[in-house]
C-alpha angles and dihedrals in degrees: 000000000000096000138007127259118304094253091055091047089052091050092051092048090049092050094048098040090226137071118247112226093202134033110195113191114229118213102204138108130052101259131072093251110141110242128188139172107223125204136178120164107315093338124097139170143170117236131195119197124184120239102177137031090257094053090045089058092047095051093045090052090048091052089053090048094053090052090057102044137064136172144106089282093061120090117234112263110223097183142337133196115187114205133164093235110019114018119178128210124186122188135167116293109257097171092115093052122101112266114193145254119106096072125205132171094265095049093045092048092052092048094048091048090051092048089052089049090050092050091052095049117105114240139185092213118123124256116265144127144219093263098041106133092003132100116259113252112241094041087056090050090048091053093051115005098173098095092048094046091050089069089069101226095119139005130241094259093057092045093052090053096044101042098082091058094042092049093049094047094049091048088056093056113108112210093183126100147118100253122117100247131189096197094194101068112158134135092264089057098052137054143172109246123184090262097045145286116331127198118206136186100051099176093119095045120132142126110286142111117340092202093051090050091052091043093060091056095053103073092054090045091054092045089056094054100272126125123298115270094247091056087068104027106036129192096006106129089158093061093040089054094046094048095045091045091053091057096036091058094050111028095077097046121108118284115273104240097218094036104039097165098056096086092048092054091046091052091050092052092045090059089066100028095057095052087049090056091046091054094042094051096038092238121165111260114252120255115254111267 
């Protein structure tokens, strides 16, 4: 499909005030949101259109987030149309920006500086957190370890010995705070544009803990060839446990039918998050399986 249904096209044209000549589908992201790069003459844009109730909620939350944030790290919003069933969000086209990986010292330094700038930026967003309304990770694994063990990173003997420390460290993690936090920082949600680093996909944004927000970026950064998490966020066993527990409790669950790549990404991040927790808590390394 090269473009959405005629009624959606009409809504987008009305929002933009001009008619895109081309609609180029974009195959990125881990949800079934419809994404297109629009172009008409010298004008371009990037549009997201919901296709399911879950993606409708995500786009509506992102529209609210964009209304409550500002800064160099925020893409320009061209138009937004909240709707209970089919919201539409249109931002500037960043397809020609640099999207890591690969990571080098310059790219990493720019991204970390922009994250610090974001965390220091005042915001009208509500307080929240990644685990608000969700079960913590390691307690969920402790209650039913089978899904986690099925991944094959550790065996049941190691898990039994390590769980008391992992549970205590995660319980000590404070998700609260006043920082403007993105809470979905990964390489596919950030890019280097000519005028600086831009963060996209703000549906999880709120005011919470800056260190937790940074902590959730670090496993994917390490997986993609960047530095180890503890080279950036040192002496934080609480965050290492919370981050690894988040992925440990989810990565082994059944595939999500409409988002089939989510579990794969969670498993990838667990392969670097769990060793981080092991180092941070001084746990014995698991025997090879």
